[in-house]
C-alpha positions in Angstrom: -68.6 121.7 30.4 -66.7 118.8 28.7 -65.9 119.1 25.1 -68.1 117.2 22.7 -66.7 114.0 21.1 -65.0 114.4 17.7 -67.1 113.2 14.8 -64.7 110.3 14.2 -65.3 109.0 17.7 -69.1 108.8 17.4 -70.4 105.4 18.5 -72.3 103.1 16.3 -75.8 102.3 17.3 -76.5 99.5 19.7 -77.4 96.1 18.1 -81.1 95.9 17.5 -81.6 99.6 17.2 -83.6 99.1 14.0 -84.1 101.3 10.9 -83.8 104.5 12.9 -80.1 103.8 13.4 -79.4 103.2 9.7 -78.3 106.8 9.0 -75.7 106.5 11.7 -74.4 103.3 10.1 -74.3 105.0 6.7 -72.4 107.9 8.2 -69.8 105.6 9.8 -69.3 103.7 6.6 -68.8 106.9 4.6 -66.3 108.2 7.1 -64.3 105.0 7.3 -63.8 104.8 3.5 -63.6 108.2 1.8 -65.2 108.4 -1.7 -62.9 107.8 -4.7 -65.3 107.3 -7.5 -67.1 109.7 -9.8 -70.5 110.6 -8.2 -72.4 109.1 -11.1 -70.5 105.8 -10.9 -71.0 105.6 -7.1 -74.7 106.3 -7.5 -75.0 103.5 -10.2 -73.0 101.0 -8.1 -74.8 101.6 -4.9 -78.2 101.2 -6.6 -77.0 98.1 -8.4 -75.3 96.7 -5.2 -78.6 97.1 -3.3 -80.5 95.1 -5.9 -77.9 92.4 -6.4 -77.5 91.9 -2.6 -81.3 91.6 -2.1 -81.3 89.0 -4.9 -78.6 87.2 -3.0 -80.6 87.3 0.3 -84.1 86.6 -1.0 -83.7 84.9 -4.3 -85.8 87.5 -6.1 -84.2 88.8 -9.3 -81.3 86.4 -9.6 -82.2 85.7 -13.2 -81.0 89.2 -14.2 -77.4 88.1 -13.5 -77.0 84.4 -14.7 -73.2 84.7 -14.7 -73.3 85.8 -11.0 -76.0 83.4 -9.9 -75.3 80.4 -12.1 -77.8 77.6 -11.5 -78.9 79.2 -8.2 -82.3 78.3 -7.2 -84.5 81.3 -6.7 -85.5 80.6 -3.2 -85.9 82.9 -0.3 -83.1 82.4 2.2 -83.4 85.4 4.5 -86.5 87.3 5.5 -87.0 90.8 6.9 -83.9 91.8 4.9 -82.9 95.4 4.5 -79.8 97.3 3.6 -78.7 99.5 6.5 -75.8 101.3 4.6 -73.7 100.9 1.5 -70.9 102.6 -0.4 -69.1 102.0 -3.6 -65.3 102.5 -4.0 -62.5 101.6 -6.4 -61.3 98.0 -6.0 -57.5 98.2 -6.0 -56.9 94.9 -4.4 -58.8 92.5 -6.7 -59.5 92.0 -10.4 -62.7 94.0 -10.3 -63.1 97.7 -11.1 -65.2 98.6 -8.1 -66.4 97.2 -4.8 -69.6 97.9 -2.9 -69.4 97.5 0.9 -72.7 97.2 2.7 -74.2 96.6 6.1 -77.5 94.7 6.2 -80.0 93.2 8.5 -82.2 90.2 8.2 -83.5 87.0 9.7 -81.6 83.8 8.7 -83.4 80.6 7.7 -83.6 79.6 11.4 -85.4 82.9 12.2 -82.5 84.6 14.0 -82.7 88.4 13.2 -79.4 90.3 13.3 -78.4 93.7 12.1 -74.9 94.9 11.4 -74.1 92.0 9.0 -71.5 93.0 6.4 -71.0 92.0 2.8 -68.8 93.0 -0.1 -69.8 92.9 -3.8 -67.4 93.3 -6.7 -68.2 94.8 -10.0 -66.5 95.2 -13.4 -67.4 97.5 -16.2 -68.3 95.6 -19.4 -69.5 97.3 -22.5 -70.1 100.5 -20.5 -72.3 98.8 -17.9 -71.5 97.6 -14.4 -71.7 93.8 -13.9 -71.4 91.9 -10.6 -68.5 89.4 -10.4 -67.6 86.7 -7.9 
């Protein structure tokens, strides 16, 4: 009987696998970049990252961050959008304090649906609260 594949060698789901594959994507993202933030900060940042990214994709909620979305029209750009996986980590290579890496799926304005799209959001801590920065 052949040995089982090591955890690090697990394959990502095939494109188009849908929401049932999202836990595999989440696991892969977590294994690729080990946690380096306090659990409370990571929880706050991933929750905030989810909301900010959905505002980016759909236009809904952009008014909460006028500095991040200056003069942006609140129009829906993507449809069928969902976050497949996301993590928050320290941002050692930019001016921000933390970065949220995420994988998402959605249909672009032309109607082409793709999963496995990636994005990065940066955050800084201002007056004790996390704020998205471009």
